[in-house]
TORDRENMAR-689320 format. One record per residue (C-alpha): residue in one letter; x, y, z; chain. Coordinates in steps of 0.001 Angstrom, whole numbers, plus 500000, padded with zeros to 6 digits. Layout:
% residues N
<rec><mido>a</mido><X>X</X><Y>Y</Y><Z>Z</Z><keti>A</keti></rec>
...
% end
This chain:
% residues 87
<rec><mido>m</mido><X>826256</X><Y>230490</Y><Z>069835</Z><keti>A</keti></rec>
<rec><mido>s</mido><X>828010</X><Y>233338</Y><Z>071627</Z><keti>A</keti></rec>
<rec><mido>i</mido><X>831384</X><Y>232783</Y><Z>073256</Z><keti>A</keti></rec>
<rec><mido>r</mido><X>833615</X><Y>235432</Y><Z>074776</Z><keti>A</keti></rec>
<rec><mido>v</mido><X>836863</X><Y>235760</Y><Z>076683</Z><keti>A</keti></rec>
<rec><mido>k</mido><X>836052</X><Y>235895</Y><Z>080376</Z><keti>A</keti></rec>
<rec><mido>g</mido><X>836550</X><Y>239379</Y><Z>081852</Z><keti>A</keti></rec>
<rec><mido>r</mido><X>836988</X><Y>241122</Y><Z>078493</Z><keti>A</keti></rec>
<rec><mido>e</mido><X>833762</X><Y>243099</Y><Z>078937</Z><keti>A</keti></rec>
<rec><mido>s</mido><X>835144</X><Y>244617</Y><Z>082170</Z><keti>A</keti></rec>
<rec><mido>g</mido><X>838548</X><Y>245415</Y><Z>080666</Z><keti>A</keti></rec>
<rec><mido>k</mido><X>840258</X><Y>242587</Y><Z>082574</Z><keti>A</keti></rec>
<rec><mido>p</mido><X>840426</X><Y>239730</Y><Z>080058</Z><keti>A</keti></rec>
<rec><mido>q</mido><X>841469</X><Y>236295</Y><Z>081230</Z><keti>A</keti></rec>
<rec><mido>w</mido><X>842662</X><Y>235051</Y><Z>077839</Z><keti>A</keti></rec>
<rec><mido>e</mido><X>842859</X><Y>231426</Y><Z>078880</Z><keti>A</keti></rec>
<rec><mido>k</mido><X>839213</X><Y>231346</Y><Z>080068</Z><keti>A</keti></rec>
<rec><mido>c</mido><X>835991</X><Y>231544</Y><Z>078065</Z><keti>A</keti></rec>
<rec><mido>e</mido><X>832298</X><Y>232009</Y><Z>078762</Z><keti>A</keti></rec>
<rec><mido>i</mido><X>829302</X><Y>230877</Y><Z>076724</Z><keti>A</keti></rec>
<rec><mido>l</mido><X>825853</X><Y>232477</Y><Z>076635</Z><keti>A</keti></rec>
<rec><mido>l</mido><X>823257</X><Y>229892</Y><Z>077628</Z><keti>A</keti></rec>
<rec><mido>d</mido><X>819637</X><Y>230788</Y><Z>078365</Z><keti>A</keti></rec>
<rec><mido>g</mido><X>820549</X><Y>234478</Y><Z>078632</Z><keti>A</keti></rec>
<rec><mido>e</mido><X>823302</X><Y>233889</Y><Z>081178</Z><keti>A</keti></rec>
<rec><mido>w</mido><X>827108</X><Y>233794</Y><Z>080738</Z><keti>A</keti></rec>
<rec><mido>k</mido><X>828576</X><Y>230544</Y><Z>082067</Z><keti>A</keti></rec>
<rec><mido>d</mido><X>832126</X><Y>229191</Y><Z>082196</Z><keti>A</keti></rec>
<rec><mido>y</mido><X>833078</X><Y>227333</Y><Z>079036</Z><keti>A</keti></rec>
<rec><mido>n</mido><X>836013</X><Y>224950</Y><Z>078900</Z><keti>A</keti></rec>
<rec><mido>y</mido><X>837643</X><Y>225178</Y><Z>075515</Z><keti>A</keti></rec>
<rec><mido>e</mido><X>840579</X><Y>223055</Y><Z>074420</Z><keti>A</keti></rec>
<rec><mido>f</mido><X>843132</X><Y>225710</Y><Z>073442</Z><keti>A</keti></rec>
<rec><mido>d</mido><X>845849</X><Y>223064</Y><Z>073117</Z><keti>A</keti></rec>
<rec><mido>k</mido><X>844071</X><Y>221033</Y><Z>070451</Z><keti>A</keti></rec>
<rec><mido>y</mido><X>845248</X><Y>223355</Y><Z>067672</Z><keti>A</keti></rec>
<rec><mido>q</mido><X>848740</X><Y>223480</Y><Z>066256</Z><keti>A</keti></rec>
<rec><mido>s</mido><X>848056</X><Y>226127</Y><Z>063611</Z><keti>A</keti></rec>
<rec><mido>l</mido><X>845489</X><Y>228674</Y><Z>062485</Z><keti>A</keti></rec>
<rec><mido>k</mido><X>844537</X><Y>226468</Y><Z>059543</Z><keti>A</keti></rec>
<rec><mido>e</mido><X>843098</X><Y>223930</Y><Z>061982</Z><keti>A</keti></rec>
<rec><mido>m</mido><X>840659</X><Y>226515</Y><Z>063385</Z><keti>A</keti></rec>
<rec><mido>s</mido><X>837367</X><Y>227637</Y><Z>061886</Z><keti>A</keti></rec>
<rec><mido>g</mido><X>837158</X><Y>231229</Y><Z>060684</Z><keti>A</keti></rec>
<rec><mido>n</mido><X>835147</X><Y>232274</Y><Z>063734</Z><keti>A</keti></rec>
<rec><mido>e</mido><X>837660</X><Y>230634</Y><Z>066044</Z><keti>A</keti></rec>
<rec><mido>r</mido><X>840518</X><Y>232503</Y><Z>064357</Z><keti>A</keti></rec>
<rec><mido>l</mido><X>838768</X><Y>235842</Y><Z>064788</Z><keti>A</keti></rec>
<rec><mido>f</mido><X>837735</X><Y>235068</Y><Z>068356</Z><keti>A</keti></rec>
<rec><mido>f</mido><X>841072</X><Y>233818</Y><Z>069646</Z><keti>A</keti></rec>
<rec><mido>s</mido><X>842979</X><Y>236619</Y><Z>067944</Z><keti>A</keti></rec>
<rec><mido>g</mido><X>840711</X><Y>239139</Y><Z>069689</Z><keti>A</keti></rec>
<rec><mido>l</mido><X>839818</X><Y>240690</Y><Z>066324</Z><keti>A</keti></rec>
<rec><mido>v</mido><X>836088</X><Y>239898</Y><Z>066113</Z><keti>A</keti></rec>
<rec><mido>d</mido><X>834898</X><Y>243432</Y><Z>066922</Z><keti>A</keti></rec>
<rec><mido>e</mido><X>837634</X><Y>245062</Y><Z>064849</Z><keti>A</keti></rec>
<rec><mido>f</mido><X>836787</X><Y>242860</Y><Z>061872</Z><keti>A</keti></rec>
<rec><mido>d</mido><X>833039</X><Y>243490</Y><Z>062166</Z><keti>A</keti></rec>
<rec><mido>k</mido><X>833659</X><Y>247240</Y><Z>062228</Z><keti>A</keti></rec>
<rec><mido>a</mido><X>836114</X><Y>247073</Y><Z>059324</Z><keti>A</keti></rec>
<rec><mido>k</mido><X>833630</X><Y>245096</Y><Z>057184</Z><keti>A</keti></rec>
<rec><mido>i</mido><X>831382</X><Y>248185</Y><Z>057274</Z><keti>A</keti></rec>
<rec><mido>q</mido><X>833878</X><Y>251053</Y><Z>057381</Z><keti>A</keti></rec>
<rec><mido>d</mido><X>837134</X><Y>249829</Y><Z>055807</Z><keti>A</keti></rec>
<rec><mido>k</mido><X>836987</X><Y>246747</Y><Z>053583</Z><keti>A</keti></rec>
<rec><mido>a</mido><X>840744</X><Y>246939</Y><Z>052882</Z><keti>A</keti></rec>
<rec><mido>k</mido><X>841415</X><Y>246591</Y><Z>056620</Z><keti>A</keti></rec>
<rec><mido>a</mido><X>838922</X><Y>243713</Y><Z>056856</Z><keti>A</keti></rec>
<rec><mido>r</mido><X>840755</X><Y>241918</Y><Z>054024</Z><keti>A</keti></rec>
<rec><mido>k</mido><X>844099</X><Y>242453</Y><Z>055803</Z><keti>A</keti></rec>
<rec><mido>i</mido><X>842713</X><Y>240911</Y><Z>058986</Z><keti>A</keti></rec>
<rec><mido>l</mido><X>841530</X><Y>237842</Y><Z>057091</Z><keti>A</keti></rec>
<rec><mido>k</mido><X>844852</X><Y>237556</Y><Z>055270</Z><keti>A</keti></rec>
<rec><mido>v</mido><X>846842</X><Y>237718</Y><Z>058518</Z><keti>A</keti></rec>
<rec><mido>l</mido><X>844575</X><Y>235044</Y><Z>059992</Z><keti>A</keti></rec>
<rec><mido>q</mido><X>845256</X><Y>232839</Y><Z>056944</Z><keti>A</keti></rec>
<rec><mido>f</mido><X>841732</X><Y>232791</Y><Z>055506</Z><keti>A</keti></rec>
<rec><mido>d</mido><X>841492</X><Y>231340</Y><Z>051997</Z><keti>A</keti></rec>
<rec><mido>r</mido><X>841345</X><Y>233654</Y><Z>048992</Z><keti>A</keti></rec>
<rec><mido>e</mido><X>837685</X><Y>232851</Y><Z>048312</Z><keti>A</keti></rec>
<rec><mido>s</mido><X>836674</X><Y>234031</Y><Z>051805</Z><keti>A</keti></rec>
<rec><mido>i</mido><X>838678</X><Y>237227</Y><Z>051429</Z><keti>A</keti></rec>
<rec><mido>e</mido><X>837191</X><Y>237971</Y><Z>048000</Z><keti>A</keti></rec>
<rec><mido>k</mido><X>833637</X><Y>237649</Y><Z>049391</Z><keti>A</keti></rec>
<rec><mido>l</mido><X>834218</X><Y>240990</Y><Z>051109</Z><keti>A</keti></rec>
<rec><mido>n</mido><X>834102</X><Y>242642</Y><Z>047675</Z><keti>A</keti></rec>
<rec><mido>e</mido><X>830501</X><Y>241535</Y><Z>047111</Z><keti>A</keti></rec>
% end
């Protein structure tokens, strides 16, 4: 499933609005931003997505594993997830 911040691809992100890719077309996606009280309540993908660090993390996984580990640490990933980057 692909979800993105609406307008981010054009350089005009609307951080409170999302789109989902369905049948090859981006459509509005209503996401409950208010349902979380902390990062620990979000999945790993949600943490990366809502922080805006998905692309930066993906790039760092290939080019700079230390940076990738820092991103996961800041987003409060568990130690096991962070250590998987060493494999």
